[in-house]
N, C-alpha and C positions, 0 to 999 in steps of 0.2 A: 719418256724414254721407254722403248720396248723392252720387255723382259729378255734377259740373256741367260742362257744355260751355260754354266761354267763347268769345265771338265778337266781332268788331269790325265795326261798320257805319258807313256814311256816308250822310247824308240831305241833300237839297237843298231849300232854301227859295227857290224860283224866283220872282223878282219881275218883274212886267211891268205897267207902267201903274198902279202903286199897289195892285196886287192880287198875291196869291201863289197858286201852284198847289197844290191838295190832291187826293188820290186816296182813293176809298173801297175798302176791302178787300172783294173779292168772295168768294162761297162756293166759287168754283172754285180758290182759292189752296190748294194742297196742304198747306202748313204753317200755314194761317190760324189765328190765335188772336184776331183782332180783327175778325171778319167784320161788315160794315156800318158800321164805324167809319172815321173820316177820319184821314189822316196825310199825311206828306210822301213824295215819291218817293225811292227809294234803297234800299239794303239792305246785306247783309253782303259784305265784301270777301273775296277768295280769299287763302289763305296765299301770301305772297310778292308779292302784287299791290300796287303803290303805291296809297295810299289815294285820291289824286285821280283816278287812272285808274279805280279801282273805282267811285268816285262817278259819273264820266262814263258808264261802262259801264252801271251800274244805272239811271241816269236815261234813257239811250237805250233800254234794254230795256223799261222800264216806261211811258215816255211818247212815245218816238219823237223826243224833243227833244235837241238838242246844247246844252251850256251853256258859259258862260265866267265869268270873274271870281269864282272861288270864294274866299270869305272866311269863316273860322270865326266862328260865332255862339254856339254852345251845345254843351255836352257833357252827355249824359244816359245813363241806363241803365235796363234793365228785366229782369225775370226770368221769361220765359214758359216754359211746359211745352209742348214741341213733340213730338208723337207719343210721349208718355210719358217724354221726356227733359228733365230740368231744364237750363235755359240761362240764362246771364248774358250779355246783349248790351250792349256799351258803344258808344254812337254819337256821332259828331261831326256836327253840323248846320252846313251852310255856306250863306251867302247867295250866290245865283247869279243870273245873268241868262241868258235864252235867247240864242242867237246872233242876230245882227242880222237883221231881217226876219221874225222869228217873230211869229205872230198867235195869239190865244187859242184859235182853233179848230184849230190845228195838232197838237194832242195826239192820239197814237195809243196807246190803252191796251193793256197786256199782258193776258193771261188772269187775272192775279192780282187785277186791279181791275175793278170794274163801273161806275164813274162817276168823273168829275173835275169840279172847279170852280175858277175863279179867284175868290178871295174877298178882301174887305176885312175889317178888324177887326170891323165891325158884322155882316157876313154870317156870320162864324164863330161868333158868340154862339149861334146857333140850331142848330149842328151838333154831333154827337157825335164828339169827337176822342179818339184813343188817347193815353195818356201815354207819354212826356213831350211829345209833339207839341203838346198844348194849351199847355204852358208855353213852348215854343219860339215858337209863334205870338204869344203875348203879348209875349215878349222882342223879337221882330222888330218888331212895330208900335210898341213903346215906343222902340226905337232908330231906327227909320225911319218916323216918323209921316207 
């Protein structure tokens, strides 16, 4: 069996005014395996980094937003091949809120993403989501209608 690199990630389901923030992976993302597909902000945490610190760091890097009230919502996994290396990524998805005073237009994308949208459950039906983010979105809107 080929060696698999295992990683831990934290992702944010950021809720604002009944909508959640999703990002589209851009072709500029060096490790991109889901180009032009939608998903939640966040990413892999560094070894020894507390997971909530990693979540806040990743969200700030990818969106320019600060978040609060992180509550676990979903645990998922996927098995991408990144630059010829098999990976197993386990991710914890958290329901979050942006810090007080944040508006929808305050998002500042990193070079990993080329677009963002604040979506409702109905909006998301016409978008191409990466897995397991599609299941996470359905779980969120079922729990927080």
